[in-house]
Steps between C-alpha positions, in 0.01 A plus 500: 500500500794643694590312823673815636375632827582725799563349845482738798756376757499642855849513655606512869456825684817424698577142585603325181363166633147632460500449123250224397576189303258603229677836455833323469351262245353795305833688498678185371232461228509861385677607187522852641491629857391868513609673820531838663872464576686228319776501764260450786306229326818322403580455872183297540545303181860409580399390850282229342709427188253655259644619170294686240515831319431805714366825358420817690139601545442802722288808532719702257496254209185291555296627203776444250603169658140376522466530122820300451405229743151465344664455162721223647203323659312510174790308351464241770728624777419445868568817702531502884442836667660568838542817702780567749283359784151376544228474241537702173226768435455549878675839531738368237521502122302250291157651440584621148633162405201307633269734311692463179486116534128497554444737204708266286313191608802350678466281810592650837577259780532637855684300762442561873784610725642742746326839560621756752141639518348167609780420739467836668119466521513158667780610741320810600230319702245744356179391326567327165140431393479835326808691393638718230842542357600845387864451381721781622323749724421833333707799604229765469347551848139509381547170311674343795216599733247350255699176486498482880120556506431166324282263708707199397842397632751692286827344378762730346871533424682799633853646482674460837571872490125578489367254753496746784338786306227273355427360846480855638230575239307193618552586867353846439189332359477210752780457757365171621477329158685167506805475271766240421832597345655198329856545413748284299250208474665154462846654536746470785385816678129442452287693747129560551406781745137541602346788685280807469562770241613743769738250660664398171515855368698596810716190481610551141540878535781423746627185328422487121472140374743354255450279199179417315178584687129393470243681703176335608235735640177396665180616330350829592197488729174620343527831689837566325348492156475853371163658430531571128175699466648849539792413273280352232282813517807712448603301199145529354513879545831524322369286210181710481734802462670346208786283639575160371387228747841343546673834549233606751534172689880544519472853629249409772700192593804719573295722725302235689713184502212298337642281213452652160388173351237462762368853435490442128310171537255656738440786256452282192277245679231760568 
């Protein structure tokens, strides 16, 4: 039986001293280190005197590279997967490779480590007992409104150029909603700004943030949850008229701001 396996290795989100001893040991053990940007990963490895063969693994080549890496692991190779920062697969490449390993019966070992989403959630001072991570916020207004209507605390990444506009959408829904904008976490210019949606929308409209940003948004009160009954009825009428359910849900979502997936689930659960 092959001893090859995949090791998921989280890397620092800013401060290189946040790498764990287990991750360094795994990187030293690995026959191959698969990384988004070999130049960026080499900085970390050189800092700790880690050698090893680096190969690129990013969103543009992951399907081809996954097949190559699985073949190496079947022959006994140990592959360490890293992203540019944080935990692979969390808004970073890696899902295709993990799926391929599981399908091939290869072991997948996941090491704990840095996560911008968790760091932002804890620093926000917002409830962390129930929360959801949505990756990068959607750009479509209706989908953005649906995301902000979640009853749980929401954690998301956002482009610094879009922070103000996204917060303006939230402020239009609920100007008093608590928000934290976490910027450049673990880096020299780390900053966490807390306030209401209206306050922070105005702040960042005048002074756009710089660097990498994570938004944490307090859960929507029950009264902010949209009544989906009229929207579901509209979807049902379109389907009765001959439209496909998913197409009908998408059309009604664009008109009402209710999430298309929620409309489709409501329709099919009847």
